CHARMM-style PDB file with segment names, atoms N, HN, CA, C and O in Angstrom:
ATOM      1  N   MET     1      93.954   5.929 256.910  1.00  0.00      PROA
ATOM      2  CA  MET     1      93.441   7.233 256.573  1.00  0.00      PROA
ATOM      3  C   MET     1      94.022   8.254 257.555  1.00  0.00      PROA
ATOM      4  O   MET     1      94.097   7.998 258.757  1.00  0.00      PROA
ATOM      5  N   GLU     2      94.421   9.384 257.041  1.00  0.00      PROA
ATOM      6  HN  GLU     2      94.360   9.592 256.065  1.00  0.00      PROA
ATOM      7  CA  GLU     2      95.010  10.430 257.878  1.00  0.00      PROA
ATOM      8  C   GLU     2      93.931  11.301 258.512  1.00  0.00      PROA
ATOM      9  O   GLU     2      92.839  11.461 257.967  1.00  0.00      PROA
ATOM     10  N   THR     3      94.256  11.850 259.657  1.00  0.00      PROA
ATOM     11  HN  THR     3      95.143  11.719 260.099  1.00  0.00      PROA
ATOM     12  CA  THR     3      93.355  12.740 260.366  1.00  0.00      PROA
ATOM     13  C   THR     3      93.769  14.176 260.109  1.00  0.00      PROA
ATOM     14  O   THR     3      94.953  14.510 260.166  1.00  0.00      PROA
ATOM     15  N   VAL     4      92.798  15.017 259.829  1.00  0.00      PROA
ATOM     16  HN  VAL     4      91.836  14.746 259.783  1.00  0.00      PROA
ATOM     17  CA  VAL     4      93.059  16.439 259.627  1.00  0.00      PROA
ATOM     18  C   VAL     4      92.615  17.183 260.877  1.00  0.00      PROA
ATOM     19  O   VAL     4      91.495  17.005 261.357  1.00  0.00      PROA
ATOM     20  N   ILE     5      93.504  18.014 261.395  1.00  0.00      PROA
ATOM     21  HN  ILE     5      94.414  18.158 261.006  1.00  0.00      PROA
ATOM     22  CA  ILE     5      93.186  18.804 262.581  1.00  0.00      PROA
ATOM     23  C   ILE     5      92.981  20.242 262.144  1.00  0.00      PROA
ATOM     24  O   ILE     5      93.857  20.839 261.519  1.00  0.00      PROA
ATOM     25  N   SER     6      91.833  20.795 262.470  1.00  0.00      PROA
ATOM     26  HN  SER     6      91.120  20.310 262.978  1.00  0.00      PROA
ATOM     27  CA  SER     6      91.545  22.192 262.137  1.00  0.00      PROA
ATOM     28  C   SER     6      91.774  23.058 263.361  1.00  0.00      PROA
ATOM     29  O   SER     6      91.330  22.735 264.463  1.00  0.00      PROA
ATOM     30  N   ARG     7      92.473  24.160 263.150  1.00  0.00      PROA
ATOM     31  HN  ARG     7      92.834  24.422 262.255  1.00  0.00      PROA
ATOM     32  CA  ARG     7      92.714  25.106 264.241  1.00  0.00      PROA
ATOM     33  C   ARG     7      92.389  26.502 263.746  1.00  0.00      PROA
ATOM     34  O   ARG     7      92.628  26.841 262.587  1.00  0.00      PROA
ATOM     35  N   SER     8      91.845  27.298 264.636  1.00  0.00      PROA
ATOM     36  HN  SER     8      91.650  27.022 265.578  1.00  0.00      PROA
ATOM     37  CA  SER     8      91.539  28.683 264.292  1.00  0.00      PROA
ATOM     38  C   SER     8      92.816  29.517 264.331  1.00  0.00      PROA
ATOM     39  O   SER     8      93.842  29.083 264.855  1.00  0.00      PROA
ATOM     40  N   GLU     9      92.736  30.707 263.775  1.00  0.00      PROA
ATOM     41  HN  GLU     9      91.902  31.060 263.349  1.00  0.00      PROA
ATOM     42  CA  GLU     9      93.880  31.618 263.821  1.00  0.00      PROA
ATOM     43  C   GLU     9      94.267  31.909 265.264  1.00  0.00      PROA
ATOM     44  O   GLU     9      95.451  31.961 265.596  1.00  0.00      PROA
ATOM     45  N   THR    10      93.283  32.097 266.111  1.00  0.00      PROA
ATOM     46  HN  THR    10      92.321  32.055 265.842  1.00  0.00      PROA
ATOM     47  CA  THR    10      93.542  32.374 267.526  1.00  0.00      PROA
ATOM     48  C   THR    10      94.284  31.211 268.180  1.00  0.00      PROA
ATOM     49  O   THR    10      95.227  31.426 268.942  1.00  0.00      PROA
ATOM     50  N   GLU    11      93.866  29.991 267.889  1.00  0.00      PROA
ATOM     51  HN  GLU    11      93.100  29.816 267.270  1.00  0.00      PROA
ATOM     52  CA  GLU    11      94.529  28.815 268.456  1.00  0.00      PROA
ATOM     53  C   GLU    11      95.972  28.693 267.962  1.00  0.00      PROA
ATOM     54  O   GLU    11      96.871  28.353 268.731  1.00  0.00      PROA
ATOM     55  N   LEU    12      96.185  28.974 266.673  1.00  0.00      PROA
ATOM     56  HN  LEU    12      95.455  29.251 266.048  1.00  0.00      PROA
ATOM     57  CA  LEU    12      97.542  28.907 266.121  1.00  0.00      PROA
ATOM     58  C   LEU    12      98.446  29.954 266.758  1.00  0.00      PROA
ATOM     59  O   LEU    12      99.596  29.666 267.090  1.00  0.00      PROA
ATOM     60  N   ARG    13      97.932  31.161 266.930  1.00  0.00      PROA
ATOM     61  HN  ARG    13      96.998  31.395 266.660  1.00  0.00      PROA
ATOM     62  CA  ARG    13      98.737  32.222 267.548  1.00  0.00      PROA
ATOM     63  C   ARG    13      99.063  31.884 269.007  1.00  0.00      PROA
ATOM     64  O   ARG    13     100.165  32.159 269.481  1.00  0.00      PROA
ATOM     65  N   ALA    14      98.106  31.294 269.708  1.00  0.00      PROA
ATOM     66  HN  ALA    14      97.211  31.071 269.323  1.00  0.00      PROA
ATOM     67  CA  ALA    14      98.345  30.895 271.101  1.00  0.00      PROA
ATOM     68  C   ALA    14      99.392  29.780 271.164  1.00  0.00      PROA
ATOM     69  O   ALA    14     100.264  29.796 272.032  1.00  0.00      PROA
ATOM     70  N   GLN    15      99.307  28.824 270.256  1.00  0.00      PROA
ATOM     71  HN  GLN    15      98.598  28.810 269.551  1.00  0.00      PROA
ATOM     72  CA  GLN    15     100.298  27.746 270.223  1.00  0.00      PROA
ATOM     73  C   GLN    15     101.684  28.310 269.929  1.00  0.00      PROA
ATOM     74  O   GLN    15     102.675  27.890 270.528  1.00  0.00      PROA
ATOM     75  N   ARG    16     101.744  29.259 269.009  1.00  0.00      PROA
ATOM     76  HN  ARG    16     100.939  29.600 268.523  1.00  0.00      PROA
ATOM     77  CA  ARG    16     103.017  29.894 268.649  1.00  0.00      PROA
ATOM     78  C   ARG    16     103.644  30.571 269.875  1.00  0.00      PROA
ATOM     79  O   ARG    16     104.848  30.459 270.108  1.00  0.00      PROA
ATOM     80  N   GLN    17     102.826  31.264 270.641  1.00  0.00      PROA
ATOM     81  HN  GLN    17     101.848  31.355 270.451  1.00  0.00      PROA
ATOM     82  CA  GLN    17     103.312  31.947 271.841  1.00  0.00      PROA
ATOM     83  C   GLN    17     103.806  30.950 272.881  1.00  0.00      PROA
ATOM     84  O   GLN    17     104.844  31.164 273.507  1.00  0.00      PROA
ATOM     85  N   ARG    18     103.068  29.867 273.064  1.00  0.00      PROA
ATOM     86  HN  ARG    18     102.225  29.693 272.555  1.00  0.00      PROA
ATOM     87  CA  ARG    18     103.491  28.828 274.020  1.00  0.00      PROA
ATOM     88  C   ARG    18     104.829  28.218 273.605  1.00  0.00      PROA
ATOM     89  O   ARG    18     105.673  27.927 274.453  1.00  0.00      PROA
ATOM     90  N   LEU    19     105.017  28.027 272.314  1.00  0.00      PROA
ATOM     91  HN  LEU    19     104.331  28.262 271.626  1.00  0.00      PROA
ATOM     92  CA  LEU    19     106.279  27.472 271.825  1.00  0.00      PROA
ATOM     93  C   LEU    19     107.446  28.400 272.129  1.00  0.00      PROA
ATOM     94  O   LEU    19     108.513  27.951 272.549  1.00  0.00      PROA
ATOM     95  N   LEU    20     107.240  29.694 271.915  1.00  0.00      PROA
ATOM     96  HN  LEU    20     106.374  30.059 271.574  1.00  0.00      PROA
ATOM     97  CA  LEU    20     108.308  30.652 272.215  1.00  0.00      PROA
ATOM     98  C   LEU    20     108.632  30.659 273.706  1.00  0.00      PROA
ATOM     99  O   LEU    20     109.797  30.755 274.091  1.00  0.00      PROA
ATOM    100  N   GLU    21     107.612  30.557 274.534  1.00  0.00      PROA
ATOM    101  HN  GLU    21     106.666  30.479 274.221  1.00  0.00      PROA
ATOM    102  CA  GLU    21     107.838  30.495 275.979  1.00  0.00      PROA
ATOM    103  C   GLU    21     108.617  29.236 276.343  1.00  0.00      PROA
ATOM    104  O   GLU    21     109.495  29.270 277.205  1.00  0.00      PROA
ATOM    105  N   ARG    22     108.294  28.132 275.689  1.00  0.00      PROA
ATOM    106  HN  ARG    22     107.581  28.104 274.989  1.00  0.00      PROA
ATOM    107  CA  ARG    22     108.989  26.874 275.954  1.00  0.00      PROA
ATOM    108  C   ARG    22     110.460  26.946 275.555  1.00  0.00      PROA
ATOM    109  O   ARG    22     111.318  26.345 276.202  1.00  0.00      PROA
ATOM    110  N   ALA    23     110.745  27.691 274.477  1.00  0.00      PROA
ATOM    111  HN  ALA    23     110.048  28.179 273.951  1.00  0.00      PROA
ATOM    112  CA  ALA    23     112.131  27.828 274.009  1.00  0.00      PROA
ATOM    113  C   ALA    23     112.966  28.620 275.008  1.00  0.00      PROA
ATOM    114  O   ALA    23     114.180  28.437 275.090  1.00  0.00      PROA
ATOM    115  N   GLY    24     112.320  29.494 275.761  1.00  0.00      PROA
ATOM    116  HN  GLY    24     111.334  29.642 275.694  1.00  0.00      PROA
ATOM    117  CA  GLY    24     113.026  30.263 276.780  1.00  0.00      PROA
ATOM    118  C   GLY    24     113.785  31.470 276.260  1.00  0.00      PROA
ATOM    119  O   GLY    24     114.492  32.129 277.023  1.00  0.00      PROA
ATOM    120  N   ILE    25     113.650  31.772 274.970  1.00  0.00      PROA
ATOM    121  HN  ILE    25     113.076  31.237 274.351  1.00  0.00      PROA
ATOM    122  CA  ILE    25     114.274  32.960 274.373  1.00  0.00      PROA
ATOM    123  C   ILE    25     113.294  33.563 273.375  1.00  0.00      PROA
ATOM    124  O   ILE    25     112.362  32.893 272.929  1.00  0.00      PROA
ATOM    125  N   ASN    26     113.509  34.832 273.025  1.00  0.00      PROA
ATOM    126  HN  ASN    26     114.266  35.376 273.387  1.00  0.00      PROA
ATOM    127  CA  ASN    26     112.585  35.462 272.082  1.00  0.00      PROA
ATOM    128  C   ASN    26     112.862  34.975 270.658  1.00  0.00      PROA
ATOM    129  O   ASN    26     113.878  34.332 270.392  1.00  0.00      PROA
ATOM    130  N   GLU    27     111.944  35.292 269.757  1.00  0.00      PROA
ATOM    131  HN  GLU    27     111.119  35.814 269.973  1.00  0.00      PROA
ATOM    132  CA  GLU    27     112.048  34.783 268.389  1.00  0.00      PROA
ATOM    133  C   GLU    27     113.291  35.288 267.666  1.00  0.00      PROA
ATOM    134  O   GLU    27     113.936  34.526 266.946  1.00  0.00      PROA
ATOM    135  N   ASP    28     113.633  36.549 267.845  1.00  0.00      PROA
ATOM    136  HN  ASP    28     113.109  37.168 268.430  1.00  0.00      PROA
ATOM    137  CA  ASP    28     114.825  37.089 267.184  1.00  0.00      PROA
ATOM    138  C   ASP    28     116.078  36.329 267.606  1.00  0.00      PROA
ATOM    139  O   ASP    28     116.919  35.988 266.774  1.00  0.00      PROA
ATOM    140  N   GLU    29     116.194  36.067 268.903  1.00  0.00      PROA
ATOM    141  HN  GLU    29     115.511  36.344 269.579  1.00  0.00      PROA
ATOM    142  CA  GLU    29     117.353  35.327 269.410  1.00  0.00      PROA
ATOM    143  C   GLU    29     117.336  33.882 268.903  1.00  0.00      PROA
ATOM    144  O   GLU    29     118.379  33.323 268.564  1.00  0.00      PROA
ATOM    145  N   LEU    30     116.166  33.298 268.856  1.00  0.00      PROA
ATOM    146  HN  LEU    30     115.319  33.753 269.131  1.00  0.00      PROA
ATOM    147  CA  LEU    30     116.026  31.934 268.354  1.00  0.00      PROA
ATOM    148  C   LEU    30     116.513  31.852 266.907  1.00  0.00      PROA
ATOM    149  O   LEU    30     117.250  30.934 266.547  1.00  0.00      PROA
ATOM    150  N   ARG    31     116.102  32.802 266.091  1.00  0.00      PROA
ATOM    151  HN  ARG    31     115.503  33.548 266.384  1.00  0.00      PROA
ATOM    152  CA  ARG    31     116.516  32.814 264.678  1.00  0.00      PROA
ATOM    153  C   ARG    31     118.007  33.129 264.534  1.00  0.00      PROA
ATOM    154  O   ARG    31     118.673  32.572 263.660  1.00  0.00      PROA
ATOM    155  N   ARG    32     118.531  34.006 265.373  1.00  0.00      PROA
ATOM    156  HN  ARG    32     117.990  34.458 266.082  1.00  0.00      PROA
ATOM    157  CA  ARG    32     119.960  34.324 265.319  1.00  0.00      PROA
ATOM    158  C   ARG    32     120.787  33.080 265.641  1.00  0.00      PROA
ATOM    159  O   ARG    32     121.780  32.781 264.979  1.00  0.00      PROA
ATOM    160  N   ARG    33     120.350  32.371 266.668  1.00  0.00      PROA
ATOM    161  HN  ARG    33     119.543  32.613 267.207  1.00  0.00      PROA
ATOM    162  CA  ARG    33     121.070  31.147 267.036  1.00  0.00      PROA
ATOM    163  C   ARG    33     120.969  30.092 265.937  1.00  0.00      PROA
ATOM    164  O   ARG    33     121.914  29.340 265.698  1.00  0.00      PROA
ATOM    165  N   ALA    34     119.818  30.043 265.274  1.00  0.00      PROA
ATOM    166  HN  ALA    34     119.050  30.653 265.469  1.00  0.00      PROA
ATOM    167  CA  ALA    34     119.659  29.085 264.171  1.00  0.00      PROA
ATOM    168  C   ALA    34     120.642  29.400 263.045  1.00  0.00      PROA
ATOM    169  O   ALA    34     121.230  28.491 262.459  1.00  0.00      PROA
ATOM    170  N   GLU    35     120.819  30.674 262.746  1.00  0.00      PROA
ATOM    171  HN  GLU    35     120.341  31.412 263.222  1.00  0.00      PROA
ATOM    172  CA  GLU    35     121.766  31.073 261.698  1.00  0.00      PROA
ATOM    173  C   GLU    35     123.190  30.651 262.038  1.00  0.00      PROA
ATOM    174  O   GLU    35     123.992  30.381 261.144  1.00  0.00      PROA
ATOM    175  N   ASN    36     123.499  30.594 263.321  1.00  0.00      PROA
ATOM    176  HN  ASN    36     122.847  30.813 264.047  1.00  0.00      PROA
ATOM    177  CA  ASN    36     124.844  30.229 263.780  1.00  0.00      PROA
ATOM    178  C   ASN    36     124.944  28.765 264.230  1.00  0.00      PROA
ATOM    179  O   ASN    36     125.933  28.359 264.840  1.00  0.00      PROA
ATOM    180  N   TYR    37     123.905  27.981 263.920  1.00  0.00      PROA
ATOM    181  HN  TYR    37     123.101  28.311 263.424  1.00  0.00      PROA
ATOM    182  CA  TYR    37     123.891  26.555 264.275  1.00  0.00      PROA
ATOM    183  C   TYR    37     124.097  26.335 265.772  1.00  0.00      PROA
ATOM    184  O   TYR    37     124.855  25.456 266.182  1.00  0.00      PROA
ATOM    185  N   GLN    38     123.410  27.148 266.587  1.00  0.00      PROA
ATOM    186  HN  GLN    38     122.794  27.862 266.254  1.00  0.00      PROA
ATOM    187  CA  GLN    38     123.570  27.071 268.037  1.00  0.00      PROA
ATOM    188  C   GLN    38     122.287  26.669 268.764  1.00  0.00      PROA
ATOM    189  O   GLN    38     122.148  26.933 269.958  1.00  0.00      PROA
ATOM    190  N   LEU    39     121.359  26.041 268.065  1.00  0.00      PROA
ATOM    191  HN  LEU    39     121.472  25.826 267.095  1.00  0.00      PROA
ATOM    192  CA  LEU    39     120.114  25.627 268.705  1.00  0.00      PROA
ATOM    193  C   LEU    39     120.236  24.220 269.268  1.00  0.00      PROA
ATOM    194  O   LEU    39     120.929  23.364 268.720  1.00  0.00      PROA
ATOM    195  N   THR    40     119.540  24.009 270.380  1.00  0.00      PROA
ATOM    196  HN  THR    40     118.977  24.704 270.825  1.00  0.00      PROA
ATOM    197  CA  THR    40     119.388  22.644 270.874  1.00  0.00      PROA
ATOM    198  C   THR    40     118.378  21.942 269.966  1.00  0.00      PROA
ATOM    199  O   THR    40     117.703  22.588 269.165  1.00  0.00      PROA
ATOM    200  N   ALA    41     118.279  20.636 270.094  1.00  0.00      PROA
ATOM    201  HN  ALA    41     118.827  20.111 270.745  1.00  0.00      PROA
ATOM    202  CA  ALA    41     117.306  19.884 269.295  1.00  0.00      PROA
ATOM    203  C   ALA    41     115.885  20.370 269.586  1.00  0.00      PROA
ATOM    204  O   ALA    41     115.069  20.497 268.673  1.00  0.00      PROA
ATOM    205  N   GLU    42     115.595  20.638 270.849  1.00  0.00      PROA
ATOM    206  HN  GLU    42     116.257  20.535 271.591  1.00  0.00      PROA
ATOM    207  CA  GLU    42     114.253  21.112 271.210  1.00  0.00      PROA
ATOM    208  C   GLU    42     113.981  22.489 270.608  1.00  0.00      PROA
ATOM    209  O   GLU    42     112.892  22.730 270.088  1.00  0.00      PROA
ATOM    210  N   GLN    43     114.954  23.388 270.671  1.00  0.00      PROA
ATOM    211  HN  GLN    43     115.839  23.192 271.093  1.00  0.00      PROA
ATOM    212  CA  GLN    43     114.780  24.717 270.087  1.00  0.00      PROA
ATOM    213  C   GLN    43     114.597  24.631 268.574  1.00  0.00      PROA
ATOM    214  O   GLN    43     113.829  25.405 268.003  1.00  0.00      PROA
ATOM    215  N   MET    44     115.287  23.707 267.921  1.00  0.00      PROA
ATOM    216  HN  MET    44     115.912  23.079 268.385  1.00  0.00      PROA
ATOM    217  CA  MET    44     115.123  23.530 266.478  1.00  0.00      PROA
ATOM    218  C   MET    44     113.719  23.039 266.163  1.00  0.00      PROA
ATOM    219  O   MET    44     113.112  23.482 265.188  1.00  0.00      PROA
ATOM    220  N   ASP    45     113.197  22.124 266.980  1.00  0.00      PROA
ATOM    221  HN  ASP    45     113.690  21.764 267.772  1.00  0.00      PROA
ATOM    222  CA  ASP    45     111.821  21.654 266.807  1.00  0.00      PROA
ATOM    223  C   ASP    45     110.837  22.803 266.979  1.00  0.00      PROA
ATOM    224  O   ASP    45     109.876  22.924 266.218  1.00  0.00      PROA
ATOM    225  N   VAL    46     111.078  23.643 267.977  1.00  0.00      PROA
ATOM    226  HN  VAL    46     111.858  23.545 268.595  1.00  0.00      PROA
ATOM    227  CA  VAL    46     110.217  24.806 268.217  1.00  0.00      PROA
ATOM    228  C   VAL    46     110.234  25.725 267.005  1.00  0.00      PROA
ATOM    229  O   VAL    46     109.178  26.155 266.541  1.00  0.00      PROA
ATOM    230  N   LEU    47     111.412  26.032 266.489  1.00  0.00      PROA
ATOM    231  HN  LEU    47     112.271  25.683 266.866  1.00  0.00      PROA
ATOM    232  CA  LEU    47     111.523  26.940 265.351  1.00  0.00      PROA
ATOM    233  C   LEU    47     110.850  26.360 264.108  1.00  0.00      PROA
ATOM    234  O   LEU    47     110.185  27.087 263.370  1.00  0.00      PROA
ATOM    235  N   THR    48     111.014  25.079 263.874  1.00  0.00      PROA
ATOM    236  HN  THR    48     111.554  24.488 264.474  1.00  0.00      PROA
ATOM    237  CA  THR    48     110.364  24.434 262.730  1.00  0.00      PROA
ATOM    238  C   THR    48     108.850  24.520 262.855  1.00  0.00      PROA
ATOM    239  O   THR    48     108.160  24.811 261.878  1.00  0.00      PROA
ATOM    240  N   THR    49     108.334  24.270 264.044  1.00  0.00      PROA
ATOM    241  HN  THR    49     108.894  24.034 264.838  1.00  0.00      PROA
ATOM    242  CA  THR    49     106.888  24.349 264.259  1.00  0.00      PROA
ATOM    243  C   THR    49     106.392  25.778 264.103  1.00  0.00      PROA
ATOM    244  O   THR    49     105.324  25.996 263.532  1.00  0.00      PROA
ATOM    245  N   ILE    50     107.141  26.753 264.597  1.00  0.00      PROA
ATOM    246  HN  ILE    50     108.009  26.576 265.061  1.00  0.00      PROA
ATOM    247  CA  ILE    50     106.771  28.160 264.431  1.00  0.00      PROA
ATOM    248  C   ILE    50     106.718  28.518 262.949  1.00  0.00      PROA
ATOM    249  O   ILE    50     105.790  29.193 262.503  1.00  0.00      PROA
ATOM    250  N   ASP    51     107.706  28.069 262.191  1.00  0.00      PROA
ATOM    251  HN  ASP    51     108.460  27.520 262.553  1.00  0.00      PROA
ATOM    252  CA  ASP    51     107.708  28.334 260.753  1.00  0.00      PROA
ATOM    253  C   ASP    51     106.498  27.700 260.072  1.00  0.00      PROA
ATOM    254  O   ASP    51     105.916  28.296 259.166  1.00  0.00      PROA
ATOM    255  N   ASN    52     106.118  26.505 260.496  1.00  0.00      PROA
ATOM    256  HN  ASN    52     106.591  26.020 261.232  1.00  0.00      PROA
ATOM    257  CA  ASN    52     104.931  25.851 259.939  1.00  0.00      PROA
ATOM    258  C   ASN    52     103.661  26.618 260.295  1.00  0.00      PROA
ATOM    259  O   ASN    52     102.772  26.770 259.457  1.00  0.00      PROA
ATOM    260  N   ILE    53     103.572  27.098 261.522  1.00  0.00      PROA
ATOM    261  HN  ILE    53     104.294  26.975 262.203  1.00  0.00      PROA
ATOM    262  CA  ILE    53     102.416  27.900 261.935  1.00  0.00      PROA
ATOM    263  C   ILE    53     102.364  29.185 261.121  1.00  0.00      PROA
ATOM    264  O   ILE    53     101.295  29.580 260.654  1.00  0.00      PROA
ATOM    265  N   ASP    54     103.508  29.839 260.946  1.00  0.00      PROA
ATOM    266  HN  ASP    54     104.376  29.518 261.325  1.00  0.00      PROA
ATOM    267  CA  ASP    54     103.551  31.066 260.146  1.00  0.00      PROA
ATOM    268  C   ASP    54     103.065  30.804 258.724  1.00  0.00      PROA
ATOM    269  O   ASP    54     102.360  31.632 258.148  1.00  0.00      PROA
ATOM    270  N   PHE    55     103.435  29.664 258.158  1.00  0.00      PROA
ATOM    271  HN  PHE    55     104.008  28.992 258.626  1.00  0.00      PROA
ATOM    272  CA  PHE    55     102.969  29.296 256.822  1.00  0.00      PROA
ATOM    273  C   PHE    55     101.445  29.182 256.807  1.00  0.00      PROA
ATOM    274  O   PHE    55     100.785  29.709 255.911  1.00  0.00      PROA
ATOM    275  N   LEU    56     100.895  28.492 257.802  1.00  0.00      PROA
ATOM    276  HN  LEU    56     101.431  28.064 258.529  1.00  0.00      PROA
ATOM    277  CA  LEU    56      99.440  28.332 257.871  1.00  0.00      PROA
ATOM    278  C   LEU    56      98.724  29.666 258.048  1.00  0.00      PROA
ATOM    279  O   LEU    56      97.612  29.856 257.556  1.00  0.00      PROA
ATOM    280  N   LEU    57      99.377  30.592 258.758  1.00  0.00      PROA
ATOM    281  HN  LEU    57     100.280  30.438 259.158  1.00  0.00      PROA
ATOM    282  CA  LEU    57      98.789  31.916 258.975  1.00  0.00      PROA
ATOM    283  C   LEU    57      99.008  32.846 257.784  1.00  0.00      PROA
ATOM    284  O   LEU    57      98.467  33.951 257.751  1.00  0.00      PROA
ATOM    285  N   GLY    58      99.794  32.405 256.813  1.00  0.00      PROA
ATOM    286  HN  GLY    58     100.234  31.507 256.840  1.00  0.00      PROA
ATOM    287  CA  GLY    58     100.069  33.237 255.642  1.00  0.00      PROA
ATOM    288  C   GLY    58     101.058  34.342 255.926  1.00  0.00      PROA
ATOM    289  O   GLY    58     101.013  35.396 255.293  1.00  0.00      PROA
ATOM    290  N   GLU    59     101.947  34.114 256.868  1.00  0.00      PROA
ATOM    291  HN  GLU    59     101.983  33.257 257.382  1.00  0.00      PROA
ATOM    292  CA  GLU    59     102.930  35.136 257.250  1.00  0.00      PROA
ATOM    293  C   GLU    59     104.306  34.782 256.752  1.00  0.00      PROA
ATOM    294  OT1 GLU    59     105.257  35.529 256.982  1.00  0.00      PROA
TER     295      GLU     59
END
């Protein structure tokens, strides 16, 4: 059986911010590098997670 984790909007936004800090660059730069295939594996994981959070937030 799978476990469902519930997070508030505040928690999701805080996680999103921590991810951007971990990437070491701002979101615009992260997306620009993604368009040019210049992300590290960790940065790609960060961007994928940010996109998933944005989906959950309806953004």
